[in-house]
ROMARMI-283279 format. One record per residue (C-alpha): chain; x, y, z; residue number from 1. Coordinates in Angstrom, 1 decimal, padded with zeros to 4 digits, always signed. Example, Ala and Ser with C-alpha at 12.3 -4.5 7.8 and 13.67 -1.06 7.14 Angstrom:
// ROMARMI-283279
REC  chaine       u       v       w  num
REC       A  +012.3  -004.5  +007.8    1
REC       A  +013.7  -001.1  +007.1    2
END
This chain:
// ROMARMI-283279
REC  chaine       u       v       w  num
REC       A  -032.1  +002.6  +031.5    1
REC       A  -032.8  +000.0  +028.8    2
REC       A  -030.6  -002.7  +030.5    3
REC       A  -032.9  -002.2  +033.7    4
REC       A  -036.0  -002.4  +031.5    5
REC       A  -034.7  -005.5  +029.7    6
REC       A  -033.8  -007.3  +033.0    7
REC       A  -037.2  -006.5  +034.6    8
REC       A  -039.2  -007.6  +031.4    9
REC       A  -037.1  -010.8  +031.3   10
REC       A  -038.0  -011.7  +034.9   11
REC       A  -041.7  -010.9  +034.4   12
REC       A  -041.9  -012.8  +031.1   13
REC       A  -039.1  -015.5  +031.1   14
REC       A  -040.8  -017.2  +028.1   15
REC       A  -040.3  -014.2  +025.8   16
REC       A  -037.5  -013.9  +023.3   17
REC       A  -036.0  -010.5  +024.0   18
REC       A  -033.2  -008.7  +022.1   19
REC       A  -031.2  -005.8  +023.7   20
REC       A  -029.5  -004.1  +020.8   21
REC       A  -026.8  -001.4  +020.6   22
REC       A  -024.3  -000.3  +017.8   23
REC       A  -020.8  -000.1  +019.2   24
REC       A  -019.1  -003.4  +020.0   25
REC       A  -017.1  -001.9  +022.8   26
REC       A  -020.3  -001.6  +024.9   27
REC       A  -020.6  -005.4  +025.3   28
REC       A  -018.9  -005.4  +028.6   29
REC       A  -020.9  -002.4  +030.0   30
REC       A  -024.3  -003.7  +028.8   31
REC       A  -023.9  -007.3  +029.9   32
REC       A  -022.6  -006.1  +033.3   33
REC       A  -025.7  -003.9  +033.7   34
REC       A  -028.0  -006.7  +032.7   35
REC       A  -026.3  -009.0  +035.3   36
REC       A  -026.6  -006.2  +037.9   37
REC       A  -030.3  -005.6  +037.4   38
REC       A  -031.2  -009.3  +037.2   39
REC       A  -029.4  -009.9  +040.5   40
REC       A  -031.1  -006.8  +042.0   41
REC       A  -034.7  -007.5  +040.9   42
REC       A  -034.5  -011.2  +041.6   43
REC       A  -032.8  -010.7  +045.0   44
REC       A  -029.9  -012.8  +043.8   45
REC       A  -031.9  -015.7  +042.6   46
REC       A  -031.4  -015.2  +038.9   47
REC       A  -028.1  -015.1  +037.2   48
REC       A  -027.4  -014.1  +033.6   49
REC       A  -026.1  -016.8  +031.3   50
REC       A  -025.7  -015.4  +027.8   51
REC       A  -025.5  -018.7  +026.1   52
REC       A  -028.8  -020.0  +027.5   53
REC       A  -030.8  -016.9  +028.2   54
REC       A  -034.0  -015.8  +026.3   55
REC       A  -032.7  -012.3  +026.9   56
REC       A  -030.0  -011.8  +024.2   57
REC       A  -027.5  -008.9  +024.0   58
REC       A  -026.6  -007.9  +020.5   59
REC       A  -024.7  -005.3  +018.7   60
REC       A  -026.4  -004.4  +015.4   61
REC       A  -024.7  -006.5  +012.8   62
REC       A  -022.6  -009.3  +014.2   63
REC       A  -019.5  -011.4  +013.4   64
REC       A  -018.9  -015.1  +012.8   65
REC       A  -018.1  -015.7  +016.5   66
REC       A  -020.5  -013.1  +018.0   67
REC       A  -023.9  -013.0  +016.2   68
REC       A  -025.5  -009.6  +016.3   69
REC       A  -029.2  -008.8  +015.5   70
REC       A  -028.6  -008.8  +011.7   71
REC       A  -026.7  -012.0  +011.6   72
REC       A  -029.1  -013.7  +013.9   73
REC       A  -032.0  -012.9  +011.6   74
REC       A  -030.0  -014.0  +008.5   75
REC       A  -029.3  -017.3  +010.3   76
REC       A  -033.0  -017.9  +011.2   77
REC       A  -033.8  -017.4  +007.5   78
REC       A  -031.1  -019.7  +006.2   79
REC       A  -029.4  -016.6  +004.4   80
REC       A  -025.7  -016.1  +004.3   81
REC       A  -024.8  -012.7  +005.7   82
REC       A  -024.0  -010.2  +003.0   83
REC       A  -020.5  -008.7  +003.3   84
REC       A  -020.1  -005.1  +004.4   85
REC       A  -019.3  -002.8  +001.5   86
REC       A  -016.1  -001.1  +002.5   87
REC       A  -015.3  +000.2  -001.0   88
REC       A  -017.9  +003.0  -000.7   89
REC       A  -017.3  +006.0  +001.4   90
REC       A  -019.9  +004.7  +003.8   91
REC       A  -020.0  +005.5  +007.6   92
REC       A  -020.3  +002.4  +009.8   93
REC       A  -024.2  +002.8  +010.1   94
REC       A  -024.5  +003.2  +006.4   95
REC       A  -022.5  -000.1  +005.8   96
REC       A  -024.8  -002.0  +008.2   97
REC       A  -027.9  -000.4  +006.6   98
REC       A  -026.7  -001.5  +003.2   99
REC       A  -026.5  -005.2  +004.1  100
REC       A  -029.8  -005.0  +005.9  101
REC       A  -031.4  -003.6  +002.8  102
REC       A  -030.1  -006.6  +000.8  103
REC       A  -031.6  -008.9  +003.4  104
REC       A  -035.0  -007.2  +003.2  105
REC       A  -034.9  -007.5  -000.5  106
REC       A  -034.0  -011.2  -000.4  107
REC       A  -036.7  -012.4  +002.0  108
REC       A  -039.8  -011.6  +004.0  109
REC       A  -038.7  -011.4  +007.7  110
REC       A  -040.5  -014.0  +009.9  111
REC       A  -041.2  -012.7  +013.4  112
REC       A  -038.9  -014.3  +016.0  113
REC       A  -038.8  -012.0  +018.9  114
REC       A  -041.4  -010.8  +021.5  115
REC       A  -039.6  -007.6  +022.4  116
REC       A  -036.7  -005.6  +021.0  117
REC       A  -035.0  -002.8  +022.8  118
REC       A  -032.6  -000.4  +021.0  119
REC       A  -030.2  +001.7  +022.9  120
REC       A  -028.3  +004.7  +021.3  121
REC       A  -030.9  +004.4  +018.5  122
REC       A  -029.4  +007.5  +016.8  123
REC       A  -026.4  +005.3  +015.6  124
REC       A  -028.8  +003.2  +013.5  125
REC       A  -030.3  +006.1  +011.5  126
REC       A  -029.1  +006.8  +007.9  127
REC       A  -029.8  +009.4  +005.2  128
REC       A  -032.7  +009.3  +002.7  129
REC       A  -030.5  +007.8  +000.0  130
REC       A  -030.2  +004.5  +002.0  131
REC       A  -033.8  +004.2  +003.1  132
REC       A  -035.7  +001.0  +002.2  133
REC       A  -039.1  +001.9  +000.6  134
REC       A  -039.1  +005.2  +002.6  135
REC       A  -038.1  +003.5  +005.9  136
REC       A  -035.0  +003.3  +008.1  137
REC       A  -033.8  -000.2  +007.2  138
REC       A  -032.4  -001.3  +010.5  139
REC       A  -035.6  -000.2  +012.4  140
REC       A  -037.8  -001.8  +009.7  141
REC       A  -035.8  -005.1  +010.0  142
REC       A  -036.3  -005.0  +013.8  143
REC       A  -040.0  -004.2  +013.4  144
REC       A  -040.5  -007.1  +011.0  145
REC       A  -038.7  -009.5  +013.3  146
REC       A  -041.3  -008.8  +016.1  147
REC       A  -044.3  -011.0  +016.9  148
REC       A  -047.5  -008.9  +017.0  149
REC       A  -048.8  -008.4  +020.6  150
REC       A  -052.4  -008.9  +019.2  151
REC       A  -053.1  -010.8  +016.1  152
REC       A  -056.1  -008.5  +015.5  153
REC       A  -053.8  -005.5  +015.5  154
REC       A  -050.5  -006.6  +013.9  155
REC       A  -049.2  -003.0  +014.1  156
REC       A  -048.8  -003.4  +017.9  157
REC       A  -045.4  -004.7  +018.6  158
REC       A  -042.9  -004.4  +021.5  159
REC       A  -040.2  -002.2  +020.0  160
REC       A  -038.6  +000.3  +022.4  161
REC       A  -035.9  +002.7  +021.3  162
REC       A  -034.1  +005.6  +022.9  163
REC       A  -031.8  +008.2  +021.4  164
REC       A  -030.1  +011.5  +021.8  165
REC       A  -029.3  +012.9  +018.4  166
REC       A  -026.6  +015.0  +019.9  167
REC       A  -024.7  +011.9  +020.8  168
REC       A  -024.3  +010.8  +017.2  169
REC       A  -020.9  +011.0  +015.4  170
REC       A  -022.4  +010.7  +011.9  171
REC       A  -025.0  +013.4  +011.6  172
REC       A  -027.8  +015.2  +013.4  173
REC       A  -030.9  +013.3  +011.9  174
REC       A  -033.9  +013.3  +014.3  175
REC       A  -036.2  +010.7  +012.6  176
REC       A  -040.0  +010.8  +013.1  177
REC       A  -042.0  +007.6  +013.2  178
REC       A  -043.0  +008.2  +009.6  179
REC       A  -039.3  +008.2  +008.6  180
REC       A  -038.6  +005.0  +010.6  181
REC       A  -041.6  +002.9  +009.6  182
REC       A  -043.3  +004.6  +006.7  183
REC       A  -046.6  +006.4  +006.3  184
REC       A  -048.8  +003.6  +007.2  185
REC       A  -047.2  +003.4  +010.7  186
REC       A  -046.6  +007.1  +011.3  187
REC       A  -048.8  +007.3  +014.4  188
REC       A  -047.7  +004.3  +016.3  189
REC       A  -045.9  +006.4  +019.0  190
REC       A  -048.5  +009.1  +019.3  191
REC       A  -050.8  +009.1  +022.3  192
REC       A  -050.8  +006.7  +025.3  193
REC       A  -051.1  +003.1  +026.1  194
REC       A  -053.8  +001.7  +028.5  195
REC       A  -053.2  +003.1  +031.9  196
REC       A  -052.0  +006.5  +030.6  197
REC       A  -048.5  +005.5  +029.9  198
REC       A  -047.3  +007.8  +027.0  199
REC       A  -046.0  +006.1  +023.9  200
REC       A  -043.1  +008.6  +023.6  201
REC       A  -041.4  +010.8  +026.2  202
REC       A  -038.7  +013.4  +026.5  203
REC       A  -036.4  +012.8  +029.4  204
REC       A  -035.5  +015.9  +031.4  205
REC       A  -033.1  +014.5  +034.0  206
REC       A  -029.5  +013.6  +033.6  207
REC       A  -028.1  +011.5  +036.4  208
REC       A  -024.6  +010.8  +035.0  209
REC       A  -023.0  +014.1  +034.0  210
REC       A  -022.7  +017.0  +036.4  211
REC       A  -024.7  +020.0  +035.3  212
REC       A  -021.7  +022.4  +034.6  213
REC       A  -020.3  +019.8  +032.3  214
REC       A  -023.6  +019.0  +030.6  215
REC       A  -024.5  +022.6  +030.0  216
REC       A  -021.0  +023.4  +028.7  217
REC       A  -021.3  +020.4  +026.4  218
REC       A  -024.7  +021.6  +025.0  219
REC       A  -023.4  +025.2  +024.6  220
REC       A  -020.1  +024.3  +022.8  221
REC       A  -021.6  +021.4  +020.8  222
REC       A  -024.3  +023.7  +019.3  223
REC       A  -022.1  +026.7  +019.2  224
REC       A  -024.5  +028.8  +021.2  225
REC       A  -021.9  +031.4  +022.2  226
REC       A  -020.2  +031.8  +018.8  227
REC       A  -019.9  +035.5  +017.8  228
REC       A  -021.4  +034.5  +014.4  229
REC       A  -024.4  +032.8  +016.1  230
REC       A  -025.3  +029.1  +016.9  231
REC       A  -024.6  +026.3  +014.4  232
REC       A  -027.3  +023.8  +015.4  233
REC       A  -029.7  +022.9  +018.1  234
REC       A  -033.1  +023.6  +019.6  235
REC       A  -034.8  +026.9  +018.3  236
REC       A  -038.0  +026.6  +020.4  237
REC       A  -038.5  +027.3  +024.1  238
REC       A  -040.5  +024.1  +024.7  239
REC       A  -037.7  +021.9  +023.3  240
REC       A  -035.2  +023.4  +025.7  241
REC       A  -037.7  +022.9  +028.5  242
REC       A  -038.3  +019.4  +027.3  243
REC       A  -034.6  +018.4  +028.1  244
REC       A  -034.5  +020.1  +031.5  245
REC       A  -033.7  +023.8  +030.9  246
REC       A  -035.5  +026.9  +032.3  247
REC       A  -035.6  +029.5  +029.4  248
REC       A  -035.9  +033.2  +029.6  249
REC       A  -036.4  +035.1  +026.3  250
REC       A  -037.8  +034.3  +022.9  251
REC       A  -036.0  +032.7  +019.9  252
REC       A  -036.2  +035.7  +017.6  253
REC       A  -033.3  +037.1  +015.7  254
REC       A  -031.3  +039.5  +017.9  255
REC       A  -033.1  +038.6  +021.1  256
REC       A  -031.3  +037.6  +024.3  257
REC       A  -031.8  +034.1  +025.5  258
REC       A  -030.9  +032.8  +029.0  259
REC       A  -030.7  +029.0  +029.7  260
REC       A  -030.5  +027.7  +033.2  261
REC       A  -030.3  +024.0  +034.3  262
REC       A  -031.8  +023.5  +037.8  263
REC       A  -030.5  +021.0  +040.2  264
REC       A  -033.4  +018.7  +040.1  265
REC       A  -032.7  +018.0  +036.4  266
REC       A  -029.1  +017.3  +037.0  267
REC       A  -028.9  +015.8  +040.6  268
REC       A  -025.2  +014.6  +040.3  269
REC       A  -023.8  +015.6  +043.7  270
REC       A  -020.2  +016.2  +042.7  271
REC       A  -020.4  +020.0  +042.0  272
REC       A  -021.9  +020.6  +045.4  273
REC       A  -019.3  +018.5  +047.2  274
REC       A  -016.2  +019.6  +045.2  275
REC       A  -014.7  +023.0  +045.9  276
REC       A  -013.0  +023.4  +042.6  277
REC       A  -014.6  +023.4  +039.1  278
REC       A  -015.6  +020.1  +037.7  279
REC       A  -014.7  +021.2  +034.2  280
REC       A  -011.2  +022.6  +033.6  281
REC       A  -009.8  +023.8  +030.3  282
REC       A  -006.1  +024.6  +029.4  283
REC       A  -004.4  +025.3  +026.2  284
REC       A  -000.6  +024.7  +025.8  285
REC       A  +002.1  +025.9  +023.5  286
REC       A  +002.8  +022.5  +022.0  287
REC       A  +001.4  +019.0  +022.0  288
REC       A  +004.4  +017.9  +024.1  289
REC       A  +003.5  +020.4  +026.7  290
REC       A  -000.1  +019.2  +026.7  291
REC       A  +000.9  +015.6  +027.2  292
REC       A  +003.5  +016.4  +029.8  293
REC       A  +000.8  +018.1  +031.8  294
REC       A  -001.6  +015.1  +031.2  295
REC       A  +001.0  +012.6  +032.5  296
REC       A  +001.7  +014.7  +035.5  297
REC       A  -002.0  +014.9  +036.3  298
REC       A  -002.7  +011.2  +035.8  299
REC       A  +000.3  +010.2  +038.1  300
REC       A  -001.2  +012.5  +040.7  301
REC       A  -004.6  +010.8  +040.3  302
REC       A  -003.0  +007.4  +040.7  303
REC       A  -000.4  +007.9  +043.4  304
REC       A  -001.8  +010.6  +045.5  305
REC       A  -005.6  +010.7  +045.0  306
REC       A  -006.1  +006.9  +044.8  307
REC       A  -008.0  +006.5  +041.6  308
REC       A  -007.9  +003.2  +039.8  309
REC       A  -006.4  +003.4  +036.3  310
REC       A  -009.2  +001.3  +034.7  311
REC       A  -012.8  +002.7  +034.8  312
REC       A  -012.0  +005.6  +037.1  313
REC       A  -009.9  +007.4  +034.5  314
REC       A  -010.5  +007.7  +030.7  315
REC       A  -008.5  +009.6  +028.1  316
REC       A  -010.4  +010.6  +025.0  317
REC       A  -008.4  +011.7  +022.0  318
REC       A  -010.0  +014.1  +019.4  319
REC       A  -009.0  +014.4  +015.8  320
REC       A  -010.0  +016.4  +012.8  321
REC       A  -010.4  +013.1  +010.8  322
REC       A  -010.0  +009.4  +011.4  323
REC       A  -006.3  +009.3  +010.3  324
REC       A  -005.3  +012.2  +012.5  325
REC       A  -007.2  +010.9  +015.5  326
REC       A  -005.6  +007.5  +015.3  327
REC       A  -002.1  +008.9  +015.0  328
REC       A  -002.8  +011.1  +018.1  329
REC       A  -004.2  +008.2  +020.0  330
REC       A  -001.0  +006.3  +019.4  331
REC       A  +001.1  +009.4  +020.3  332
REC       A  -000.8  +010.0  +023.5  333
REC       A  -000.7  +006.3  +024.6  334
REC       A  +003.0  +006.1  +023.7  335
REC       A  +003.9  +009.3  +025.6  336
REC       A  +002.2  +008.1  +028.8  337
REC       A  +003.7  +004.6  +028.6  338
REC       A  +007.2  +006.1  +028.2  339
REC       A  +006.6  +008.0  +031.4  340
REC       A  +005.7  +004.9  +033.4  341
REC       A  +001.9  +005.0  +033.2  342
REC       A  +000.3  +001.8  +032.2  343
REC       A  -002.2  +002.3  +029.4  344
REC       A  -004.7  +000.4  +027.3  345
REC       A  -005.8  +001.1  +023.7  346
REC       A  -009.2  -000.5  +023.1  347
REC       A  -009.0  -003.6  +021.0  348
REC       A  -005.3  -004.2  +021.9  349
REC       A  -004.5  -007.7  +023.3  350
REC       A  -002.7  -006.5  +026.5  351
REC       A  -001.7  -003.5  +028.6  352
REC       A  +000.8  -001.1  +027.1  353
REC       A  +000.4  -002.7  +023.6  354
REC       A  +000.1  +000.0  +020.9  355
REC       A  -001.0  -002.3  +018.2  356
REC       A  -004.8  -002.7  +017.7  357
REC       A  -006.4  -006.2  +017.2  358
REC       A  -009.7  -006.6  +015.3  359
REC       A  -010.4  -009.8  +017.3  360
REC       A  -010.6  -007.8  +020.5  361
REC       A  -013.1  -005.1  +019.4  362
REC       A  -015.3  -005.8  +022.4  363
REC       A  -012.6  -004.8  +024.8  364
REC       A  -012.6  -001.2  +026.1  365
REC       A  -011.0  -001.6  +029.6  366
REC       A  -008.3  -003.8  +030.9  367
REC       A  -007.5  -003.9  +034.6  368
REC       A  -004.4  -002.0  +035.5  369
REC       A  -004.3  +000.3  +032.5  370
REC       A  -005.7  +003.8  +031.8  371
REC       A  -007.8  +003.5  +028.7  372
REC       A  -006.8  +006.0  +025.9  373
REC       A  -009.5  +005.9  +023.2  374
REC       A  -010.8  +007.6  +020.1  375
REC       A  -014.3  +009.1  +020.5  376
REC       A  -016.0  +006.3  +018.5  377
REC       A  -014.9  +003.6  +020.9  378
REC       A  -015.5  +005.8  +024.0  379
REC       A  -019.0  +006.5  +023.0  380
REC       A  -021.5  +004.9  +025.4  381
REC       A  -018.7  +004.3  +028.0  382
REC       A  -018.1  +006.5  +031.0  383
REC       A  -015.6  +007.2  +033.8  384
REC       A  -015.3  +009.3  +037.0  385
REC       A  -012.6  +011.5  +035.5  386
REC       A  -012.3  +012.1  +031.8  387
REC       A  -009.3  +013.8  +030.1  388
REC       A  -010.2  +015.2  +026.6  389
REC       A  -007.1  +015.7  +024.6  390
REC       A  -006.8  +017.7  +021.3  391
REC       A  -009.3  +020.5  +021.6  392
REC       A  -007.3  +022.2  +018.7  393
REC       A  -008.5  +019.5  +016.3  394
REC       A  -012.0  +020.9  +016.7  395
REC       A  -010.9  +024.6  +017.0  396
REC       A  -009.1  +024.6  +013.7  397
REC       A  -012.5  +023.9  +012.0  398
REC       A  -014.8  +025.4  +014.5  399
REC       A  -017.9  +025.6  +012.3  400
REC       A  -017.8  +021.8  +011.6  401
REC       A  -020.9  +020.6  +013.5  402
REC       A  -019.6  +017.0  +013.5  403
REC       A  -016.4  +017.8  +015.2  404
REC       A  -018.4  +019.8  +017.8  405
REC       A  -020.5  +016.8  +018.2  406
REC       A  -017.5  +014.7  +019.0  407
REC       A  -016.5  +017.2  +021.6  408
REC       A  -020.0  +017.0  +023.1  409
REC       A  -019.8  +013.2  +023.3  410
REC       A  -016.4  +013.3  +024.8  411
REC       A  -017.4  +015.8  +027.6  412
REC       A  -020.5  +013.8  +028.5  413
REC       A  -018.5  +010.6  +029.2  414
REC       A  -017.8  +012.0  +032.7  415
REC       A  -019.5  +011.0  +035.9  416
REC       A  -017.6  +013.6  +038.0  417
REC       A  -014.8  +015.7  +036.3  418
REC       A  -013.4  +016.7  +033.0  419
REC       A  -010.0  +018.1  +032.0  420
REC       A  -010.1  +019.5  +028.5  421
REC       A  -006.9  +020.5  +026.8  422
REC       A  -005.3  +021.3  +023.5  423
REC       A  -002.2  +022.9  +021.8  424
REC       A  -002.1  +026.3  +020.3  425
REC       A  -004.3  +029.4  +020.2  426
REC       A  -007.6  +029.7  +018.3  427
REC       A  -010.8  +032.0  +018.6  428
REC       A  -012.8  +029.0  +019.8  429
REC       A  -010.7  +028.9  +022.9  430
REC       A  -012.3  +032.1  +024.1  431
REC       A  -015.8  +030.7  +023.3  432
REC       A  -014.9  +027.6  +025.4  433
REC       A  -013.9  +029.8  +028.3  434
REC       A  -017.0  +031.8  +028.2  435
REC       A  -019.1  +028.6  +028.1  436
REC       A  -017.4  +027.3  +031.2  437
REC       A  -017.7  +030.6  +033.1  438
REC       A  -021.4  +030.3  +032.8  439
REC       A  -021.8  +027.3  +035.0  440
REC       A  -025.4  +026.1  +035.1  441
REC       A  -026.5  +029.3  +033.3  442
REC       A  -025.5  +031.1  +030.2  443
REC       A  -026.9  +033.8  +028.0  444
REC       A  -026.6  +034.4  +024.2  445
REC       A  -028.0  +036.5  +021.5  446
REC       A  -030.1  +034.3  +019.3  447
REC       A  -029.2  +034.3  +015.6  448
REC       A  -031.0  +031.8  +013.4  449
REC       A  -028.7  +028.8  +012.6  450
REC       A  -028.2  +027.5  +009.1  451
REC       A  -031.5  +025.7  +008.1  452
REC       A  -029.8  +022.3  +007.7  453
REC       A  -028.6  +022.2  +011.2  454
REC       A  -031.9  +023.0  +013.0  455
REC       A  -033.1  +020.1  +015.1  456
REC       A  -036.2  +021.6  +016.6  457
REC       A  -039.1  +020.2  +014.7  458
REC       A  -040.1  +017.8  +017.4  459
REC       A  -043.4  +016.0  +017.7  460
REC       A  -045.0  +013.3  +019.7  461
REC       A  -043.5  +010.7  +017.5  462
REC       A  -039.9  +011.5  +018.6  463
REC       A  -038.0  +010.5  +021.6  464
REC       A  -034.9  +012.3  +022.9  465
REC       A  -032.9  +011.9  +026.0  466
REC       A  -029.8  +013.7  +027.5  467
REC       A  -027.1  +011.3  +028.6  468
REC       A  -028.3  +009.2  +031.5  469
END
């Protein structure tokens, strides 16, 4: 959506300095490809995207020496040497970036240099209260400061557009209000409407990418709605569920029955109607070897019989209880497939069938001829027709861990058509997953109030949320 908006805005105002910003470097190929596509479409082939000379610049949040991101570009414009990322603290990647942004904000007053900034996957740029800058989210405040006011008489009016889905974050479930992003003085900047009646903030009901049975299952399992002990997180108000495209029967009172249904018009992906089998399949195996043997058999069937292309048609996402376990399992899965004659690609590797990762290739997520086998952090934001999610047991062993469930949510919603979810062993959460899948577009549960710290229902007009698009 933002790539389309950025391309259109660039054509309408070629003199503007525009930044299109995202967090994960593995999205460069996807984002630039979409910008090229929409520029070609809107201009009827007359305008081509040249990244080196364009006033529309595509950035990841922080930047490297050979690929400047938003932070490094602003540093350079102010003749400030970028501060090194602090890897000694137990910071998440967004926290490391926020830390250096705070140092920049303390070092200088930011001079406006962009006419518009568009931030995609904005939930990845949000950090906890301990890393705020004067009560503001540092990365958002840096972007705000770097924008030229639309009207000198009203300096608060600036072209900053951000979209986010808090369920897609891998580092927490923070849903920031405008006050938390920009401070008390700008708390009302996204309330109300612009001239012409265009709302300043909106909740998007329709998901075009992920088929409804997969999306509803992802919501249900991600939030733990069908857990015997009660949900772990999620919306606790009827209007919030309706806001993201569900029909709701029942009231959110303890012990009450709630039924959620996702109608076709809010998930118009046609695959479920055209496909006679389930689009989401789930299977647990006695061992990891048995799970991977089935995975290899299925992928070979996809390639040799069904005619799928290895790159971009198929994606294997590997889950893990922690970063070390996930990386070990990624190598194990990729090596297993490679040993059985299936060409694979691990994101950041230099070539097909290379099991060694290379920091110089962090932008690379796909390579022609190879099935990408990826950890969830690299897969986030990317998509494929058929997604294999391996290692369900990594989540099931610690089923009350909302961050692990969030990883599962993100993995499931990478799919444009089908998901095959698998794991090894037997766990109580397996029964929960089967009940979730059996519900299809509709499922019912008895509401039990979730832990206070996992509630994400206090929405207002200053918040913008979207299901995966």
